[in-house]
MDAnalysis code that builds the backbone (N, CA, C; Angstrom):
import MDAnalysis as mda
import numpy as np

u = mda.Universe.empty(249, n_residues=83, atom_resindex=np.repeat(np.arange(83), 3), trajectory=True)
u.add_TopologyAttr("name", ["N", "CA", "C"] * 83)
u.add_TopologyAttr("resid", np.arange(1, 84))
u.add_TopologyAttr("resname", ["VAL", "THR", "HIS", "GLY", "ALA", "PRO", "GLN", "LEU", "ASP", "SER", "LEU", "ASP", "GLY", "GLU", "ILE", "ALA", "GLN", "VAL", "ALA", "PHE", "GLY", "GLY", "SER", "HIS", "THR", "ALA", "ALA", "LEU", "THR", "ARG", "ASP", "GLY", "ARG", "VAL", "PHE", "GLY", "VAL", "GLY", "ASP", "GLY", "ALA", "ASP", "GLY", "GLN", "LEU", "GLY", "ASN", "GLY", "GLY", "ARG", "LYS", "PRO", "ALA", "GLU", "SER", "MET", "THR", "PRO", "VAL", "ARG", "ALA", "LEU", "ALA", "HIS", "ARG", "GLU", "VAL", "VAL", "GLN", "VAL", "ALA", "CYS", "ALA", "ALA", "SER", "HIS", "THR", "LEU", "ALA", "LEU", "THR", "GLN", "GLN"])
u.atoms.positions = np.array([
    [-14.462, 25.198, 29.978],
    [-14.184, 25.290, 31.401],
    [-14.282, 26.743, 31.822],
    [-14.986, 27.010, 32.920],
    [-15.184, 28.379, 33.377],
    [-14.349, 28.708, 34.605],
    [-13.443, 27.855, 34.959],
    [-12.644, 28.073, 36.156],
    [-11.209, 27.659, 35.889],
    [-10.334, 28.022, 36.746],
    [-8.945, 27.618, 36.579],
    [-8.059, 28.246, 37.626],
    [-6.780, 28.145, 37.421],
    [-5.802, 28.603, 38.390],
    [-5.882, 30.087, 38.719],
    [-6.197, 30.982, 37.769],
    [-6.214, 32.402, 38.130],
    [-7.153, 32.739, 39.292],
    [-8.305, 32.088, 39.387],
    [-9.235, 32.365, 40.475],
    [-8.685, 31.924, 41.824],
    [-7.771, 30.993, 41.821],
    [-7.197, 30.495, 43.069],
    [-6.122, 31.420, 43.614],
    [-5.648, 32.352, 42.815],
    [-4.583, 33.255, 43.246],
    [-4.932, 34.024, 44.508],
    [-6.210, 34.351, 44.689],
    [-6.617, 35.122, 45.863],
    [-6.405, 34.351, 47.160],
    [-6.271, 33.040, 47.073],
    [-6.053, 32.201, 48.256],
    [-4.629, 31.658, 48.309],
    [-3.730, 32.279, 47.573],
    [-2.352, 31.819, 47.481],
    [-1.735, 31.602, 48.857],
    [-1.189, 30.438, 49.063],
    [-0.537, 30.105, 50.328],
    [-1.478, 29.581, 51.392],
    [-2.774, 29.699, 51.175],
    [-3.756, 29.255, 52.159],
    [-4.415, 27.933, 51.795],
    [-4.259, 27.490, 50.554],
    [-5.002, 26.331, 50.058],
    [-4.430, 25.017, 50.574],
    [-5.331, 24.182, 51.108],
    [-4.970, 22.836, 51.534],
    [-5.397, 21.807, 50.499],
    [-6.523, 22.088, 49.799],
    [-7.054, 21.143, 48.821],
    [-7.902, 21.886, 47.802],
    [-7.906, 21.395, 46.575],
    [-8.758, 21.929, 45.512],
    [-9.472, 20.758, 44.851],
    [-10.771, 20.951, 44.553],
    [-11.549, 19.933, 43.847],
    [-12.226, 20.597, 42.655],
    [-12.280, 19.878, 41.535],
    [-12.860, 20.413, 40.303],
    [-14.092, 19.623, 39.902],
    [-15.178, 20.346, 39.609],
    [-16.401, 19.744, 39.105],
    [-16.495, 19.981, 37.615],
    [-17.683, 19.769, 37.061],
    [-17.877, 19.953, 35.631],
    [-17.606, 21.368, 35.184],
    [-18.055, 22.355, 35.939],
    [-17.819, 23.757, 35.587],
    [-17.697, 24.634, 36.830],
    [-17.208, 24.045, 37.907],
    [-16.981, 24.803, 39.133],
    [-15.788, 24.217, 39.890],
    [-15.291, 25.006, 40.831],
    [-14.150, 24.596, 41.642],
    [-14.451, 24.883, 43.104],
    [-14.011, 23.995, 43.991],
    [-14.093, 24.224, 45.431],
    [-12.681, 24.201, 45.985],
    [-12.407, 25.101, 46.917],
    [-11.098, 25.152, 47.557],
    [-11.283, 25.119, 49.064],
    [-10.436, 24.337, 49.720],
    [-10.414, 24.232, 51.174],
    [-9.121, 24.867, 51.656],
    [-9.237, 25.789, 52.602],
    [-8.032, 26.438, 53.127],
    [-7.481, 25.643, 54.305],
    [-6.271, 25.958, 54.668],
    [-5.606, 25.259, 55.778],
    [-6.361, 25.411, 57.098],
    [-7.099, 26.502, 57.242],
    [-7.865, 26.706, 58.477],
    [-9.316, 26.233, 58.360],
    [-9.654, 25.462, 57.307],
    [-10.955, 24.824, 57.197],
    [-12.050, 25.617, 56.524],
    [-11.729, 26.760, 55.919],
    [-12.734, 27.527, 55.191],
    [-12.901, 26.952, 53.790],
    [-14.132, 27.034, 53.250],
    [-14.431, 26.516, 51.916],
    [-14.850, 27.680, 51.018],
    [-14.323, 27.683, 49.795],
    [-14.629, 28.702, 48.801],
    [-15.052, 28.006, 47.522],
    [-15.899, 28.679, 46.737],
    [-16.317, 28.136, 45.460],
    [-16.238, 29.185, 44.373],
    [-16.064, 28.720, 43.123],
    [-16.018, 29.609, 41.961],
    [-16.525, 28.833, 40.750],
    [-17.104, 29.553, 39.788],
    [-17.562, 28.925, 38.553],
    [-19.067, 28.944, 38.437],
    [-19.613, 27.965, 37.738],
    [-21.048, 27.868, 37.494],
    [-21.777, 27.501, 38.774],
    [-22.883, 28.171, 39.043],
    [-23.671, 27.862, 40.235],
    [-25.110, 27.512, 39.909],
    [-25.389, 27.178, 38.656],
    [-26.766, 26.957, 38.197],
    [-27.513, 25.897, 38.992],
    [-26.814, 24.922, 39.530],
    [-27.451, 23.859, 40.299],
    [-27.223, 24.010, 41.803],
    [-26.743, 25.186, 42.222],
    [-26.491, 25.421, 43.638],
    [-25.182, 24.839, 44.136],
    [-24.331, 24.386, 43.226],
    [-23.113, 23.682, 43.616],
    [-22.065, 24.543, 44.309],
    [-22.225, 25.870, 44.285],
    [-21.261, 26.733, 44.971],
    [-21.574, 26.873, 46.457],
    [-22.755, 26.444, 46.865],
    [-23.102, 26.455, 48.281],
    [-23.339, 27.834, 48.866],
    [-23.620, 28.815, 48.013],
    [-23.817, 30.171, 48.514],
    [-25.285, 30.563, 48.589],
    [-26.178, 29.606, 48.420],
    [-27.598, 29.866, 48.520],
    [-28.241, 30.373, 47.244],
    [-27.459, 30.572, 46.213],
    [-27.990, 31.061, 44.953],
    [-27.716, 30.108, 43.813],
    [-28.040, 30.556, 42.623],
    [-27.825, 29.745, 41.431],
    [-27.133, 30.544, 40.340],
    [-26.379, 31.554, 40.758],
    [-25.647, 32.390, 39.810],
    [-24.174, 32.010, 39.837],
    [-23.475, 32.253, 38.747],
    [-22.044, 31.949, 38.716],
    [-21.243, 32.928, 39.575],
    [-20.073, 32.504, 39.979],
    [-19.134, 33.359, 40.713],
    [-17.833, 33.403, 39.924],
    [-17.351, 34.604, 39.652],
    [-16.118, 34.759, 38.883],
    [-14.874, 34.797, 39.753],
    [-15.068, 34.935, 41.054],
    [-13.932, 34.907, 41.981],
    [-14.287, 33.980, 43.141],
    [-13.278, 33.553, 43.854],
    [-13.486, 32.628, 44.969],
    [-14.434, 33.268, 45.981],
    [-15.542, 32.572, 46.269],
    [-16.579, 33.070, 47.153],
    [-16.696, 32.144, 48.359],
    [-16.683, 32.682, 49.574],
    [-16.776, 31.815, 50.749],
    [-18.134, 31.142, 50.865],
    [-18.127, 29.904, 51.337],
    [-19.363, 29.171, 51.624],
    [-19.693, 29.478, 53.081],
    [-20.520, 30.490, 53.273],
    [-20.813, 30.998, 54.624],
    [-21.552, 29.983, 55.502],
    [-22.318, 29.084, 54.908],
    [-23.063, 28.088, 55.684],
    [-22.122, 27.136, 56.420],
    [-20.885, 27.066, 55.976],
    [-19.908, 26.170, 56.617],
    [-18.940, 26.915, 57.531],
    [-19.181, 28.186, 57.763],
    [-18.252, 29.018, 58.533],
    [-18.001, 28.496, 59.948],
    [-18.975, 27.838, 60.546],
    [-18.822, 27.354, 61.923],
    [-18.622, 25.847, 61.988],
    [-18.186, 25.278, 60.875],
    [-17.907, 23.839, 60.795],
    [-16.419, 23.625, 60.559],
    [-15.906, 22.527, 61.052],
    [-14.509, 22.180, 60.811],
    [-14.457, 21.263, 59.579],
    [-14.302, 21.869, 58.401],
    [-14.263, 21.108, 57.156],
    [-12.860, 20.533, 56.975],
    [-12.797, 19.242, 56.627],
    [-11.505, 18.573, 56.478],
    [-11.237, 18.097, 55.047],
    [-12.283, 18.099, 54.201],
    [-12.088, 17.659, 52.816],
    [-13.238, 18.157, 51.953],
    [-12.940, 18.463, 50.688],
    [-13.972, 18.825, 49.717],
    [-13.849, 17.931, 48.498],
    [-14.987, 17.719, 47.831],
    [-15.018, 16.938, 46.596],
    [-16.076, 17.548, 45.689],
    [-15.853, 17.451, 44.394],
    [-16.815, 17.959, 43.409],
    [-17.111, 16.881, 42.379],
    [-18.301, 16.946, 41.815],
    [-18.676, 16.126, 40.663],
    [-19.282, 17.077, 39.642],
    [-19.994, 16.549, 38.685],
    [-20.492, 17.373, 37.582],
    [-21.229, 18.619, 38.052],
    [-22.162, 18.478, 38.974],
    [-22.951, 19.638, 39.389],
    [-23.244, 19.639, 40.881],
    [-22.317, 19.125, 41.674],
    [-22.476, 19.226, 43.112],
    [-21.122, 19.277, 43.810],
    [-21.145, 19.704, 45.046],
    [-19.943, 19.801, 45.873],
    [-20.238, 19.158, 47.225],
    [-19.267, 18.445, 47.761],
    [-19.397, 17.808, 49.060],
    [-18.333, 18.392, 49.977],
    [-18.716, 18.684, 51.216],
    [-17.760, 19.125, 52.221],
    [-17.851, 18.151, 53.393],
    [-16.755, 17.519, 53.709],
    [-16.691, 16.572, 54.811],
    [-16.225, 17.328, 56.050],
    [-17.013, 17.234, 57.122],
    [-16.644, 17.935, 58.350],
    [-16.077, 16.958, 59.380],
    [-15.385, 17.496, 60.347],
    [-14.786, 16.695, 61.404],
    [-15.876, 16.084, 62.294],
    [-16.990, 16.789, 62.473],
    [-18.055, 16.327, 63.369],
    [-18.672, 15.094, 62.811],
])
């Protein structure tokens, strides 16, 4: 496992939901922002690249969306928006 609780510390008190994939994590904050950490080889971090992230990285493509839930599977992440 390449992710865990220490990476979530940077969002302490802001987290509404956390989802775990095969080797990545997605976090949803109370104000609807989405962050990812871990393996990004399949683009599952949503940051436009395929490199790993060692710290929580914002998913900028969702910055203007009202995200209400996140889910992860082996190598993908889903963000459910209010729209």
